[in-house]
N, C-alpha and C positions, 0 to 999 in steps of 0.2 A: 442199191449201189454196194454190192458185196465185195468187189475187188477192182483193181486198177483198169481192167479191160472194160468195165462199165463206163468209165470216163470217156474213152474213145467212142463207145457206142452212143452215148448221149450227144457228143459233139457231132457225130455223123448224122444222127437223127435230126438235130437242129438244122444242119446244112441242107438236108433233103427237104425239110419242111418249108424252107424259104426259097426253094429253087424257082418257083413261079412268082415270087414277090418282085416288085420293082425296087429292089435294094441295091446299093452299091457294094463293092467288095469290102469297103471299110465297115459298112453296117454288118455284113456277114461275119467279118472278123471280130467285131464287138461281141456278137452273139456267141461265137466260138470260144472266145476268151472267158466269157461269163460262165458258159456251160462247163468248161474245163476247170475253172477255179471252184465252182460250186461242187462239182462231182468229186474233185480231189479232196476237198474238205470233208465231204461225207465219208469217203473211203478211209481217209487217214485218221479222223478224229471223232466220228460219230458212231452211235450205236443204232443199228437197224435203219440206216439212212435210206431215203428214197428221193428221187428227183422226178417230179411230175412236169411234163412239157406239153404245152398246147399251142398250136399255131392257128391264128384266126385270119384267114385270107381276106375276109370282108373289110377288115381294118388294118391289114398288113402289120400284124403284131404277133409276137411270140411271148407267151407267159411261161415262166419257170418258177416252180415252187419246190424248195428244198426243205425236207423235214427229217427229223431224227428223234431218237428217244434218249438223248442226253450225250454227254454230261452238261451241255449248255456252254455258253460263252461267258466267262467270268467278267471280262471288261469289254463291253461292246464298243464303247467309245474309242478305246485303244486299238481295237481291231480295225477301225476306220483310218488309222494313221498310215501314211505311205510307207511301203517297205515291210509292213507287218502282215504276214501271211498266216491264215488260220490252218493251213494245210502244208506240211512239209512235202517237198517234191513238186509243189504247184509252181506256177510262174512267179510267185512271190508278190503278186499285185495287191493282195489283201482286200478286205471288204470295202475299204475306202475307194479304191479304183473301180471295183465292181459297181458301187453306188454311182460313181460319176459316169460310167459307161452305160448304165441302165437308163431307160426312159422313166420308169417308176421303180421305186425301191422301198421295201418295208420289211421290218424284222421284229420278231419277239423271241426272247430266250428265257429259259428257266432251267433248273436242274433236271426237269422232266424232258427237256428237249428244246430244240430251236426250230422255228418256222421262218423261212425267208422267202419273200415274194419279189420277183423281178419281172418287169415287162420291158420288151425291147421293140422299138419302132424305128423307122428310118430317121436318121439324124436331122433331116430337114422338116420333119413333120411336127406341127405344133402340139403342145401338151393339151390333153382334154381337160375338162372341168373335173374337180374331185369326184370320185365315183361314189354314187349313192347305194350301189348294190354290187354283189359279187356272188358267185356260185361255183361249186366244184362237184363233179360227178365221177365216180370210179366204178368200173364194171366188176362183177363178181369174180372171184379167183377162177382162173382158167377160161374166162370168157373174153372174146374180142369185141363184143358189142354190149353196150350198157343198156339194161332194161329200164333205167330211169331216164327222165328227160326234164329239162327246165327251160323256161323262156321268160324274157322281160321285155316290156314295151314302155316307152316314155313319150309323153305328149303334153306340152305346155304346163309343165310342173306336176303332171300326174304320172303315176307309175302303176303298171299292171304286171302281175307275175303269176306264173303257174309252175307247179312241180307235179309230174306224173310218174307213177311207179307201176309199170306193166307187171301183171301177175307173173310170179316166178322170176326167171332170169334167162338171158340168152337172146337169140334172134327174135323169137316170137314175142317176148316181153318188150323188146325194142320196137317192134312194129306197133304194138298197142300204145306205147309212150309217144312215139312219133306221130301217131294219128291224133292223139290229144293235143300235141303242140301245133299241128296243122289247124285244128279247130280254133285254138287260141289265136293263132296268127291272123286268121280271117277277120276277127273282130275282138281285139284284146280288151277294149273298153266297153263292150256291151254289158248289160246288166248281168251280174254274177249268176242269178237264177237261170237265165237263158244260156249262159255259157255252159253250165253243168248239164242242162238238158240237151243242148246241141252236141256236147262231147259224148254224152251217153248214147245218143243216136249214131254218132260217127264211129263209135268203137264197137258196135254190135257185131261186126264181122271179125273182131279180134278176140283175144282171150280176156280183155278188159284191163282196167287199171284203177289204182287208187289215185285220188286227185286232191290237190289243194290249190285254190285260186284266191288271189287277193288284189285289191286296188287301194292305192294310197293317194289322197288328194293334197293340194298345197296347204290346206289347213290342218294337216296331220291326222285327218280322219281316215281310219283304215277299215275296210270291209273285207270279210273273208267268208269262204264256204268251201265245201269239199265233201268227199266220201272216201272212206277207207282209212288205212293206217299211214298216211302222210300227215305228220304232225306239225304244229306251229307253236311258237313261244315268243313272248315279248319280254326283253330283259334290259334293265338299266342298273345303275349302282344301287337303286333303292326300290326297284320294281321288278316283279317276276310273275308273269301271267301266262298260262297255257291257252292256246287257241284250239278249242274243241270242235271237231266236225262230226258229221253223222257216220253211221256204219253204212257199208255197201261197197259195191264195185261198179264204177262207171263202165257202161257197155254191157253189164250183166244184170245188176239190180241196184237201183237207187230209190230212196224214198223222196218225199217232197223236199225240195231244196230249201234250207234255212240259211239266211245270210246274217251274220253277226257284225256289229259295228263297235269299234273301240277307238280310243285315241292313242296314237303312238307318241309317247312323251319325248320331250327334248332329251338328248343324250342316249336315247334308247335304240335298240335294234330289234327288228322282227326276224326270227329265224324260222325257216321251213325245212323239214328234213324227212327223208324216207325211212322205212323201217330197217334199212341197213345200218342205221345209227341207233345206239342204245336208247331206249325210251326214257330212261331215268338217268339224269346226270345233274350235277350241282351247277347252279348259276355261276359259281366261282370259275368254272371252266372258261367263261367268256368275259367276265366282268373286267379283268385286267387287259382285255383286248379291245375294249369299246372304242378307243381312239385309233385303232389300227384300220388299215384298208379292209373293206368288207370281204374281199376274196381271201385275205389272210385269215380273217376270223373263220370263214367257212372251212378253209383247209385245215386249220388247227383243230377245230371241233371234230371234223371228220377223222383226222389222224388219231385223236385221242379216244374217240367214242365209236369207231367203226366196229360192227359185229364181226366182220371178216368173212362171212359166208354168203353175202348177198350184194347186189348192187347198192351203192350208197350215194346219197346226194345231200348237200346242205346249201341252202340259199339264204343270203343275209341282205336285209334292207336297212339302211340307216336313216336317222331322222334328226333334225335340229343341228346343234353345234357339233354333234358327233361326225358331221360331214367333213369337218376340218381335220384331215388326216394327212 
């Protein structure tokens, strides 16, 4: 969001994204106002601000994530007051009105920057249960297709998730990642050993991919496996553990699959991230975000730790009381 023209571009993008949604004009107007206010704030007051927009036709929802590199909002509570606008030249609605217009709203701010997550659904649609998971993927600079992919499946209190990173970046990497997601979708709760082997066979006509697959049951037992440089980590305020997988490339060469089992403690999160994210970062990056929406956590980590020259993905799964966000 480098100048004021970007605000109009974001507003038009949102309008085009919901053209085939069964939304009323009022719903479209809500989305337009939110995009305008967020964009204006980034242009007027933020450093290196970006606005990420994703439309999900399957659930008739638009997700907006506003991020910047400072200076932060000094008094967040005051910014929620009516008539207080964080961006001069904006409609003057302020974050309070944005929060009321949004279906979901979450924010984290510090001198390093602000991350704000908003979801917009039709006004008549009931609110879903608190989200246990969230993920963000960004394509490599200059690419229109992301060579990373992720998927999540839920069933009777169980969660299964996968992150695939097609070798390299661009369209052929995307083909490999998509093929891995297709295998996952066919049987997301199958034994992890079989998942990896089936994915290996399914990707042999592609350039291959790194893979991380995991399953979480209602008793907080987490199983995981994978191959290549998609990494995992479990973090809480008092706990920090890496989830290590084997070397290899699914579709090219993998060794005998080994599945590890750990407990996901209360208040903890499990993070899975591709090599577009720095491999070494301090747990402090996310500890202050543990009570936030998992998509906000994923976006904030990607924003702060992205290498900048490759596709990047972060997936976050919550457990225990941390679901209350």
